[in-house]
Biotite code that builds the C-alpha atoms (Angstrom):
import biotite.structure as struc

atoms = struc.array([
    struc.Atom([14.907, -3.376, -18.332], chain_id="A", res_id=1, res_name="UNK", atom_name="CA", element="C"),
    struc.Atom([12.232, -5.708, -18.771], chain_id="A", res_id=2, res_name="UNK", atom_name="CA", element="C"),
    struc.Atom([9.968, -5.831, -21.843], chain_id="A", res_id=3, res_name="UNK", atom_name="CA", element="C"),
    struc.Atom([6.777, -5.142, -19.956], chain_id="A", res_id=4, res_name="UNK", atom_name="CA", element="C"),
    struc.Atom([7.770, -1.879, -18.923], chain_id="A", res_id=5, res_name="UNK", atom_name="CA", element="C"),
    struc.Atom([9.248, -0.957, -22.555], chain_id="A", res_id=6, res_name="UNK", atom_name="CA", element="C"),
    struc.Atom([5.753, -1.731, -23.766], chain_id="A", res_id=7, res_name="UNK", atom_name="CA", element="C"),
    struc.Atom([3.980, 0.140, -21.254], chain_id="A", res_id=8, res_name="UNK", atom_name="CA", element="C"),
    struc.Atom([6.365, 3.299, -21.702], chain_id="A", res_id=9, res_name="UNK", atom_name="CA", element="C"),
    struc.Atom([5.354, 2.961, -25.441], chain_id="A", res_id=10, res_name="UNK", atom_name="CA", element="C"),
    struc.Atom([1.890, 2.924, -24.813], chain_id="A", res_id=11, res_name="UNK", atom_name="CA", element="C"),
    struc.Atom([1.528, 5.970, -22.619], chain_id="A", res_id=12, res_name="UNK", atom_name="CA", element="C"),
    struc.Atom([3.368, 8.158, -24.888], chain_id="A", res_id=13, res_name="UNK", atom_name="CA", element="C"),
    struc.Atom([-0.240, 9.065, -26.375], chain_id="A", res_id=14, res_name="UNK", atom_name="CA", element="C"),
    struc.Atom([-0.871, 10.479, -22.936], chain_id="A", res_id=15, res_name="UNK", atom_name="CA", element="C"),
    struc.Atom([2.187, 12.928, -22.416], chain_id="A", res_id=16, res_name="UNK", atom_name="CA", element="C"),
    struc.Atom([0.317, 16.102, -23.830], chain_id="A", res_id=17, res_name="UNK", atom_name="CA", element="C"),
    struc.Atom([-2.628, 15.766, -21.677], chain_id="A", res_id=18, res_name="UNK", atom_name="CA", element="C"),
    struc.Atom([-1.058, 17.105, -18.297], chain_id="A", res_id=19, res_name="UNK", atom_name="CA", element="C"),
    struc.Atom([-0.025, 15.504, -15.553], chain_id="A", res_id=20, res_name="UNK", atom_name="CA", element="C"),
    struc.Atom([-0.293, 11.683, -16.087], chain_id="A", res_id=21, res_name="UNK", atom_name="CA", element="C"),
    struc.Atom([-1.127, 9.364, -12.894], chain_id="A", res_id=22, res_name="UNK", atom_name="CA", element="C"),
    struc.Atom([-1.173, 5.505, -12.861], chain_id="A", res_id=23, res_name="UNK", atom_name="CA", element="C"),
    struc.Atom([-3.719, 4.075, -10.720], chain_id="A", res_id=24, res_name="UNK", atom_name="CA", element="C"),
    struc.Atom([-1.678, 1.268, -8.567], chain_id="A", res_id=25, res_name="UNK", atom_name="CA", element="C"),
    struc.Atom([-3.285, -0.251, -5.682], chain_id="A", res_id=26, res_name="UNK", atom_name="CA", element="C"),
    struc.Atom([-6.138, -0.039, -3.308], chain_id="A", res_id=27, res_name="UNK", atom_name="CA", element="C"),
    struc.Atom([-6.098, -1.270, 0.297], chain_id="A", res_id=28, res_name="UNK", atom_name="CA", element="C"),
    struc.Atom([-7.179, -0.394, 3.949], chain_id="A", res_id=29, res_name="UNK", atom_name="CA", element="C"),
    struc.Atom([-5.008, 1.769, 5.627], chain_id="A", res_id=30, res_name="UNK", atom_name="CA", element="C"),
    struc.Atom([-5.083, 4.770, 8.310], chain_id="A", res_id=31, res_name="UNK", atom_name="CA", element="C"),
    struc.Atom([-3.839, 8.113, 7.695], chain_id="A", res_id=32, res_name="UNK", atom_name="CA", element="C"),
    struc.Atom([-0.872, 7.289, 10.038], chain_id="A", res_id=33, res_name="UNK", atom_name="CA", element="C"),
    struc.Atom([-0.073, 4.682, 7.583], chain_id="A", res_id=34, res_name="UNK", atom_name="CA", element="C"),
    struc.Atom([0.007, 6.861, 4.794], chain_id="A", res_id=35, res_name="UNK", atom_name="CA", element="C"),
    struc.Atom([1.793, 9.576, 6.162], chain_id="A", res_id=36, res_name="UNK", atom_name="CA", element="C"),
    struc.Atom([4.593, 7.132, 6.814], chain_id="A", res_id=37, res_name="UNK", atom_name="CA", element="C"),
    struc.Atom([4.352, 5.479, 3.255], chain_id="A", res_id=38, res_name="UNK", atom_name="CA", element="C"),
    struc.Atom([4.734, 8.850, 1.747], chain_id="A", res_id=39, res_name="UNK", atom_name="CA", element="C"),
    struc.Atom([7.458, 10.115, 3.830], chain_id="A", res_id=40, res_name="UNK", atom_name="CA", element="C"),
    struc.Atom([9.437, 6.706, 3.561], chain_id="A", res_id=41, res_name="UNK", atom_name="CA", element="C"),
    struc.Atom([9.055, 6.787, -0.395], chain_id="A", res_id=42, res_name="UNK", atom_name="CA", element="C"),
    struc.Atom([9.859, 10.467, -0.826], chain_id="A", res_id=43, res_name="UNK", atom_name="CA", element="C"),
    struc.Atom([12.531, 11.631, 1.900], chain_id="A", res_id=44, res_name="UNK", atom_name="CA", element="C"),
    struc.Atom([13.690, 8.156, 3.012], chain_id="A", res_id=45, res_name="UNK", atom_name="CA", element="C"),
    struc.Atom([13.757, 6.594, -0.342], chain_id="A", res_id=46, res_name="UNK", atom_name="CA", element="C"),
    struc.Atom([15.871, 9.824, -1.658], chain_id="A", res_id=47, res_name="UNK", atom_name="CA", element="C"),
    struc.Atom([18.412, 9.226, 1.181], chain_id="A", res_id=48, res_name="UNK", atom_name="CA", element="C"),
    struc.Atom([19.190, 6.057, -0.113], chain_id="A", res_id=49, res_name="UNK", atom_name="CA", element="C"),
    struc.Atom([18.953, 6.436, -3.857], chain_id="A", res_id=50, res_name="UNK", atom_name="CA", element="C"),
    struc.Atom([19.014, 10.310, -4.759], chain_id="A", res_id=51, res_name="UNK", atom_name="CA", element="C"),
    struc.Atom([15.332, 10.261, -6.085], chain_id="A", res_id=52, res_name="UNK", atom_name="CA", element="C"),
    struc.Atom([11.799, 9.918, -4.194], chain_id="A", res_id=53, res_name="UNK", atom_name="CA", element="C"),
    struc.Atom([8.296, 9.768, -4.926], chain_id="A", res_id=54, res_name="UNK", atom_name="CA", element="C"),
    struc.Atom([6.803, 13.129, -3.985], chain_id="A", res_id=55, res_name="UNK", atom_name="CA", element="C"),
    struc.Atom([3.809, 13.316, -6.104], chain_id="A", res_id=56, res_name="UNK", atom_name="CA", element="C"),
    struc.Atom([1.898, 10.270, -5.220], chain_id="A", res_id=57, res_name="UNK", atom_name="CA", element="C"),
    struc.Atom([-1.694, 10.778, -4.462], chain_id="A", res_id=58, res_name="UNK", atom_name="CA", element="C"),
    struc.Atom([-3.632, 8.751, -1.821], chain_id="A", res_id=59, res_name="UNK", atom_name="CA", element="C"),
    struc.Atom([-7.310, 9.061, -2.006], chain_id="A", res_id=60, res_name="UNK", atom_name="CA", element="C"),
    struc.Atom([-9.204, 7.384, 0.928], chain_id="A", res_id=61, res_name="UNK", atom_name="CA", element="C"),
    struc.Atom([-12.758, 6.567, 0.897], chain_id="A", res_id=62, res_name="UNK", atom_name="CA", element="C"),
    struc.Atom([-13.724, 5.338, 4.385], chain_id="A", res_id=63, res_name="UNK", atom_name="CA", element="C"),
    struc.Atom([-10.473, 4.354, 4.998], chain_id="A", res_id=64, res_name="UNK", atom_name="CA", element="C"),
    struc.Atom([-9.947, 2.075, 2.092], chain_id="A", res_id=65, res_name="UNK", atom_name="CA", element="C"),
    struc.Atom([-6.932, 3.999, 0.349], chain_id="A", res_id=66, res_name="UNK", atom_name="CA", element="C"),
    struc.Atom([-6.273, 4.049, -3.727], chain_id="A", res_id=67, res_name="UNK", atom_name="CA", element="C"),
    struc.Atom([-2.736, 4.990, -4.397], chain_id="A", res_id=68, res_name="UNK", atom_name="CA", element="C"),
    struc.Atom([-1.844, 6.828, -7.796], chain_id="A", res_id=69, res_name="UNK", atom_name="CA", element="C"),
    struc.Atom([1.786, 7.355, -8.845], chain_id="A", res_id=70, res_name="UNK", atom_name="CA", element="C"),
    struc.Atom([2.756, 10.132, -11.080], chain_id="A", res_id=71, res_name="UNK", atom_name="CA", element="C"),
    struc.Atom([4.019, 8.579, -14.603], chain_id="A", res_id=72, res_name="UNK", atom_name="CA", element="C"),
    struc.Atom([7.261, 10.710, -14.725], chain_id="A", res_id=73, res_name="UNK", atom_name="CA", element="C"),
    struc.Atom([8.207, 9.492, -11.310], chain_id="A", res_id=74, res_name="UNK", atom_name="CA", element="C"),
    struc.Atom([7.715, 6.059, -12.298], chain_id="A", res_id=75, res_name="UNK", atom_name="CA", element="C"),
    struc.Atom([9.911, 6.662, -15.317], chain_id="A", res_id=76, res_name="UNK", atom_name="CA", element="C"),
    struc.Atom([12.801, 8.164, -13.066], chain_id="A", res_id=77, res_name="UNK", atom_name="CA", element="C"),
    struc.Atom([12.329, 5.079, -10.946], chain_id="A", res_id=78, res_name="UNK", atom_name="CA", element="C"),
    struc.Atom([13.142, 2.467, -13.833], chain_id="A", res_id=79, res_name="UNK", atom_name="CA", element="C"),
    struc.Atom([16.449, 4.701, -14.267], chain_id="A", res_id=80, res_name="UNK", atom_name="CA", element="C"),
    struc.Atom([17.212, 4.728, -10.741], chain_id="A", res_id=81, res_name="UNK", atom_name="CA", element="C"),
    struc.Atom([16.945, 0.718, -10.666], chain_id="A", res_id=82, res_name="UNK", atom_name="CA", element="C"),
    struc.Atom([18.885, 0.578, -13.767], chain_id="A", res_id=83, res_name="UNK", atom_name="CA", element="C"),
    struc.Atom([21.611, 2.610, -12.000], chain_id="A", res_id=84, res_name="UNK", atom_name="CA", element="C"),
    struc.Atom([21.704, 1.393, -8.317], chain_id="A", res_id=85, res_name="UNK", atom_name="CA", element="C"),
    struc.Atom([20.249, -1.899, -7.941], chain_id="A", res_id=86, res_name="UNK", atom_name="CA", element="C"),
    struc.Atom([23.609, -4.232, -7.906], chain_id="A", res_id=87, res_name="UNK", atom_name="CA", element="C"),
    struc.Atom([24.266, -6.742, -4.932], chain_id="A", res_id=88, res_name="UNK", atom_name="CA", element="C"),
    struc.Atom([25.941, -4.490, -2.895], chain_id="A", res_id=89, res_name="UNK", atom_name="CA", element="C"),
    struc.Atom([22.997, -1.948, -2.597], chain_id="A", res_id=90, res_name="UNK", atom_name="CA", element="C"),
    struc.Atom([20.519, -4.800, -2.204], chain_id="A", res_id=91, res_name="UNK", atom_name="CA", element="C"),
    struc.Atom([22.604, -6.295, 0.625], chain_id="A", res_id=92, res_name="UNK", atom_name="CA", element="C"),
    struc.Atom([22.842, -2.710, 2.372], chain_id="A", res_id=93, res_name="UNK", atom_name="CA", element="C"),
    struc.Atom([19.137, -2.493, 2.066], chain_id="A", res_id=94, res_name="UNK", atom_name="CA", element="C"),
    struc.Atom([18.316, -5.945, 3.674], chain_id="A", res_id=95, res_name="UNK", atom_name="CA", element="C"),
    struc.Atom([20.906, -5.526, 6.369], chain_id="A", res_id=96, res_name="UNK", atom_name="CA", element="C"),
    struc.Atom([19.149, -2.120, 7.285], chain_id="A", res_id=97, res_name="UNK", atom_name="CA", element="C"),
    struc.Atom([15.832, -3.731, 7.117], chain_id="A", res_id=98, res_name="UNK", atom_name="CA", element="C"),
    struc.Atom([16.753, -6.232, 9.786], chain_id="A", res_id=99, res_name="UNK", atom_name="CA", element="C"),
    struc.Atom([18.459, -3.898, 11.770], chain_id="A", res_id=100, res_name="UNK", atom_name="CA", element="C"),
    struc.Atom([14.918, -1.976, 11.975], chain_id="A", res_id=101, res_name="UNK", atom_name="CA", element="C"),
    struc.Atom([13.233, -5.139, 12.874], chain_id="A", res_id=102, res_name="UNK", atom_name="CA", element="C"),
    struc.Atom([15.731, -5.551, 15.916], chain_id="A", res_id=103, res_name="UNK", atom_name="CA", element="C"),
    struc.Atom([15.040, -1.714, 16.512], chain_id="A", res_id=104, res_name="UNK", atom_name="CA", element="C"),
    struc.Atom([11.262, -2.572, 16.701], chain_id="A", res_id=105, res_name="UNK", atom_name="CA", element="C"),
    struc.Atom([11.777, -4.702, 19.708], chain_id="A", res_id=106, res_name="UNK", atom_name="CA", element="C"),
    struc.Atom([12.348, -1.523, 21.670], chain_id="A", res_id=107, res_name="UNK", atom_name="CA", element="C"),
    struc.Atom([9.465, 0.575, 20.577], chain_id="A", res_id=108, res_name="UNK", atom_name="CA", element="C"),
    struc.Atom([8.095, 2.899, 23.294], chain_id="A", res_id=109, res_name="UNK", atom_name="CA", element="C"),
    struc.Atom([5.464, 5.161, 21.497], chain_id="A", res_id=110, res_name="UNK", atom_name="CA", element="C"),
    struc.Atom([3.657, 5.864, 18.206], chain_id="A", res_id=111, res_name="UNK", atom_name="CA", element="C"),
    struc.Atom([6.288, 8.092, 17.088], chain_id="A", res_id=112, res_name="UNK", atom_name="CA", element="C"),
    struc.Atom([9.123, 5.070, 17.507], chain_id="A", res_id=113, res_name="UNK", atom_name="CA", element="C"),
    struc.Atom([6.371, 3.279, 15.366], chain_id="A", res_id=114, res_name="UNK", atom_name="CA", element="C"),
    struc.Atom([6.136, 5.878, 12.514], chain_id="A", res_id=115, res_name="UNK", atom_name="CA", element="C"),
    struc.Atom([9.752, 6.254, 12.287], chain_id="A", res_id=116, res_name="UNK", atom_name="CA", element="C"),
    struc.Atom([10.406, 2.619, 11.982], chain_id="A", res_id=117, res_name="UNK", atom_name="CA", element="C"),
    struc.Atom([7.879, 2.236, 9.511], chain_id="A", res_id=118, res_name="UNK", atom_name="CA", element="C"),
    struc.Atom([9.022, 5.621, 7.425], chain_id="A", res_id=119, res_name="UNK", atom_name="CA", element="C"),
    struc.Atom([12.690, 3.731, 7.231], chain_id="A", res_id=120, res_name="UNK", atom_name="CA", element="C"),
    struc.Atom([11.213, 0.389, 5.980], chain_id="A", res_id=121, res_name="UNK", atom_name="CA", element="C"),
    struc.Atom([9.817, 1.910, 2.950], chain_id="A", res_id=122, res_name="UNK", atom_name="CA", element="C"),
    struc.Atom([12.831, 2.004, 0.481], chain_id="A", res_id=123, res_name="UNK", atom_name="CA", element="C"),
    struc.Atom([13.524, -1.751, 1.205], chain_id="A", res_id=124, res_name="UNK", atom_name="CA", element="C"),
    struc.Atom([9.664, -2.670, 0.749], chain_id="A", res_id=125, res_name="UNK", atom_name="CA", element="C"),
    struc.Atom([9.339, -0.697, -2.406], chain_id="A", res_id=126, res_name="UNK", atom_name="CA", element="C"),
    struc.Atom([12.191, -2.339, -3.839], chain_id="A", res_id=127, res_name="UNK", atom_name="CA", element="C"),
    struc.Atom([11.553, -5.963, -2.714], chain_id="A", res_id=128, res_name="UNK", atom_name="CA", element="C"),
    struc.Atom([7.920, -5.109, -4.189], chain_id="A", res_id=129, res_name="UNK", atom_name="CA", element="C"),
    struc.Atom([9.331, -4.087, -7.616], chain_id="A", res_id=130, res_name="UNK", atom_name="CA", element="C"),
    struc.Atom([11.786, -7.098, -7.955], chain_id="A", res_id=131, res_name="UNK", atom_name="CA", element="C"),
    struc.Atom([8.889, -9.443, -6.868], chain_id="A", res_id=132, res_name="UNK", atom_name="CA", element="C"),
    struc.Atom([6.864, -8.373, -9.740], chain_id="A", res_id=133, res_name="UNK", atom_name="CA", element="C"),
    struc.Atom([9.772, -8.193, -12.256], chain_id="A", res_id=134, res_name="UNK", atom_name="CA", element="C"),
    struc.Atom([12.895, -10.372, -11.297], chain_id="A", res_id=135, res_name="UNK", atom_name="CA", element="C"),
    struc.Atom([14.249, -9.427, -14.740], chain_id="A", res_id=136, res_name="UNK", atom_name="CA", element="C"),
    struc.Atom([15.655, -6.189, -12.740], chain_id="A", res_id=137, res_name="UNK", atom_name="CA", element="C"),
    struc.Atom([17.934, -8.689, -10.166], chain_id="A", res_id=138, res_name="UNK", atom_name="CA", element="C"),
    struc.Atom([20.765, -11.210, -10.366], chain_id="A", res_id=139, res_name="UNK", atom_name="CA", element="C"),
    struc.Atom([20.139, -14.862, -9.228], chain_id="A", res_id=140, res_name="UNK", atom_name="CA", element="C"),
    struc.Atom([21.768, -14.056, -5.962], chain_id="A", res_id=141, res_name="UNK", atom_name="CA", element="C"),
    struc.Atom([19.734, -10.972, -5.411], chain_id="A", res_id=142, res_name="UNK", atom_name="CA", element="C"),
    struc.Atom([16.476, -13.125, -5.928], chain_id="A", res_id=143, res_name="UNK", atom_name="CA", element="C"),
    struc.Atom([17.433, -15.917, -3.756], chain_id="A", res_id=144, res_name="UNK", atom_name="CA", element="C"),
    struc.Atom([18.137, -13.484, -0.929], chain_id="A", res_id=145, res_name="UNK", atom_name="CA", element="C"),
    struc.Atom([14.912, -11.603, -1.611], chain_id="A", res_id=146, res_name="UNK", atom_name="CA", element="C"),
    struc.Atom([12.864, -15.264, -1.173], chain_id="A", res_id=147, res_name="UNK", atom_name="CA", element="C"),
    struc.Atom([14.847, -15.728, 2.121], chain_id="A", res_id=148, res_name="UNK", atom_name="CA", element="C"),
    struc.Atom([13.832, -12.308, 3.494], chain_id="A", res_id=149, res_name="UNK", atom_name="CA", element="C"),
    struc.Atom([10.358, -12.296, 2.101], chain_id="A", res_id=150, res_name="UNK", atom_name="CA", element="C"),
    struc.Atom([9.829, -15.622, 4.137], chain_id="A", res_id=151, res_name="UNK", atom_name="CA", element="C"),
    struc.Atom([11.162, -14.344, 7.373], chain_id="A", res_id=152, res_name="UNK", atom_name="CA", element="C"),
    struc.Atom([9.893, -10.924, 7.194], chain_id="A", res_id=153, res_name="UNK", atom_name="CA", element="C"),
    struc.Atom([6.368, -11.262, 5.464], chain_id="A", res_id=154, res_name="UNK", atom_name="CA", element="C"),
    struc.Atom([4.185, -9.807, 8.108], chain_id="A", res_id=155, res_name="UNK", atom_name="CA", element="C"),
    struc.Atom([6.689, -7.494, 9.892], chain_id="A", res_id=156, res_name="UNK", atom_name="CA", element="C"),
    struc.Atom([5.428, -4.348, 8.438], chain_id="A", res_id=157, res_name="UNK", atom_name="CA", element="C"),
    struc.Atom([1.626, -5.067, 9.194], chain_id="A", res_id=158, res_name="UNK", atom_name="CA", element="C"),
    struc.Atom([2.322, -6.196, 12.480], chain_id="A", res_id=159, res_name="UNK", atom_name="CA", element="C"),
    struc.Atom([4.318, -2.794, 13.106], chain_id="A", res_id=160, res_name="UNK", atom_name="CA", element="C"),
    struc.Atom([1.399, -0.723, 12.239], chain_id="A", res_id=161, res_name="UNK", atom_name="CA", element="C"),
    struc.Atom([-0.911, -2.671, 14.868], chain_id="A", res_id=162, res_name="UNK", atom_name="CA", element="C"),
    struc.Atom([1.235, -1.369, 17.282], chain_id="A", res_id=163, res_name="UNK", atom_name="CA", element="C"),
    struc.Atom([0.461, 2.288, 16.728], chain_id="A", res_id=164, res_name="UNK", atom_name="CA", element="C"),
    struc.Atom([-2.757, 4.051, 17.649], chain_id="A", res_id=165, res_name="UNK", atom_name="CA", element="C"),
    struc.Atom([-4.904, 4.922, 14.688], chain_id="A", res_id=166, res_name="UNK", atom_name="CA", element="C"),
    struc.Atom([-7.230, 7.974, 14.674], chain_id="A", res_id=167, res_name="UNK", atom_name="CA", element="C"),
    struc.Atom([-10.574, 6.861, 13.402], chain_id="A", res_id=168, res_name="UNK", atom_name="CA", element="C"),
    struc.Atom([-10.789, 10.350, 11.727], chain_id="A", res_id=169, res_name="UNK", atom_name="CA", element="C"),
    struc.Atom([-10.443, 11.389, 8.827], chain_id="A", res_id=170, res_name="UNK", atom_name="CA", element="C"),
    struc.Atom([-11.452, 8.588, 6.704], chain_id="A", res_id=171, res_name="UNK", atom_name="CA", element="C"),
    struc.Atom([-12.278, 10.477, 3.369], chain_id="A", res_id=172, res_name="UNK", atom_name="CA", element="C"),
    struc.Atom([-9.529, 12.558, 2.208], chain_id="A", res_id=173, res_name="UNK", atom_name="CA", element="C"),
    struc.Atom([-6.809, 13.170, -0.383], chain_id="A", res_id=174, res_name="UNK", atom_name="CA", element="C"),
    struc.Atom([-2.970, 13.446, 0.791], chain_id="A", res_id=175, res_name="UNK", atom_name="CA", element="C"),
    struc.Atom([-0.853, 15.004, -1.512], chain_id="A", res_id=176, res_name="UNK", atom_name="CA", element="C"),
    struc.Atom([2.813, 16.399, -0.992], chain_id="A", res_id=177, res_name="UNK", atom_name="CA", element="C"),
    struc.Atom([2.252, 15.996, 2.748], chain_id="A", res_id=178, res_name="UNK", atom_name="CA", element="C"),
    struc.Atom([-0.791, 17.785, 2.917], chain_id="A", res_id=179, res_name="UNK", atom_name="CA", element="C"),
    struc.Atom([-4.298, 16.803, 3.674], chain_id="A", res_id=180, res_name="UNK", atom_name="CA", element="C"),
    struc.Atom([-7.041, 17.780, 1.290], chain_id="A", res_id=181, res_name="UNK", atom_name="CA", element="C"),
    struc.Atom([-10.803, 17.226, 1.459], chain_id="A", res_id=182, res_name="UNK", atom_name="CA", element="C"),
    struc.Atom([-12.561, 18.131, -1.676], chain_id="A", res_id=183, res_name="UNK", atom_name="CA", element="C"),
    struc.Atom([-14.114, 15.290, -4.501], chain_id="A", res_id=184, res_name="UNK", atom_name="CA", element="C"),
    struc.Atom([-11.270, 13.475, -6.302], chain_id="A", res_id=185, res_name="UNK", atom_name="CA", element="C"),
    struc.Atom([-12.881, 14.581, -9.665], chain_id="A", res_id=186, res_name="UNK", atom_name="CA", element="C"),
    struc.Atom([-12.453, 18.225, -8.754], chain_id="A", res_id=187, res_name="UNK", atom_name="CA", element="C"),
    struc.Atom([-8.809, 17.652, -7.382], chain_id="A", res_id=188, res_name="UNK", atom_name="CA", element="C"),
    struc.Atom([-7.780, 16.399, -10.734], chain_id="A", res_id=189, res_name="UNK", atom_name="CA", element="C"),
    struc.Atom([-9.401, 19.010, -12.660], chain_id="A", res_id=190, res_name="UNK", atom_name="CA", element="C"),
    struc.Atom([-7.763, 21.463, -10.791], chain_id="A", res_id=191, res_name="UNK", atom_name="CA", element="C"),
    struc.Atom([-4.587, 20.016, -11.295], chain_id="A", res_id=192, res_name="UNK", atom_name="CA", element="C"),
    struc.Atom([-4.956, 19.384, -15.148], chain_id="A", res_id=193, res_name="UNK", atom_name="CA", element="C"),
    struc.Atom([-4.509, 15.300, -13.836], chain_id="A", res_id=194, res_name="UNK", atom_name="CA", element="C"),
    struc.Atom([-4.885, 12.347, -16.333], chain_id="A", res_id=195, res_name="UNK", atom_name="CA", element="C"),
    struc.Atom([-5.732, 9.040, -14.712], chain_id="A", res_id=196, res_name="UNK", atom_name="CA", element="C"),
    struc.Atom([-4.991, 5.778, -16.438], chain_id="A", res_id=197, res_name="UNK", atom_name="CA", element="C"),
    struc.Atom([-4.920, 2.412, -15.285], chain_id="A", res_id=198, res_name="UNK", atom_name="CA", element="C"),
    struc.Atom([-1.938, -0.138, -15.383], chain_id="A", res_id=199, res_name="UNK", atom_name="CA", element="C"),
    struc.Atom([-1.026, -3.570, -14.593], chain_id="A", res_id=200, res_name="UNK", atom_name="CA", element="C"),
    struc.Atom([2.618, -3.335, -15.424], chain_id="A", res_id=201, res_name="UNK", atom_name="CA", element="C"),
    struc.Atom([3.812, -0.691, -13.100], chain_id="A", res_id=202, res_name="UNK", atom_name="CA", element="C"),
])
């Protein structure tokens, strides 16, 4: 396990008794269509691949700009999953499946098709991103294949999303555990005893 994550885990221990700890991860533009696919892809679909899923991620949209908060406990479990699962056979199967989805995308006929393919992409996207940030997880062979995959598929998921019809509304919401919640984020965190921290290492 990489040193950065070990240090991060040590630094976060003092938050453990403060309630549900969430880590602010990323802010990007995204439609509710994309967020629903992201959530299902990193929960149910990711669990299908690894036995683990991110079921408690919080997505907060302000005028279509979405900030993502990951549950710290689930981040810790994710580290254990990578320690256990990430080997060359697993990674090659993930890559082969991802290229199969790219081929399948050539036959898209509806928004439902776009959604289903997007959901299935997320296990690969999540692991690709983690290895890119922390190459210590991977062998040299995995890193070499990841570089090749990313060079040839970098824009695929973005272009896939553009093929769907995206609703204009709502643009201000919280999406949590598959439900749409429309209340101020401050009230939501207080009601659920949530502590938000920022991290560059997760």
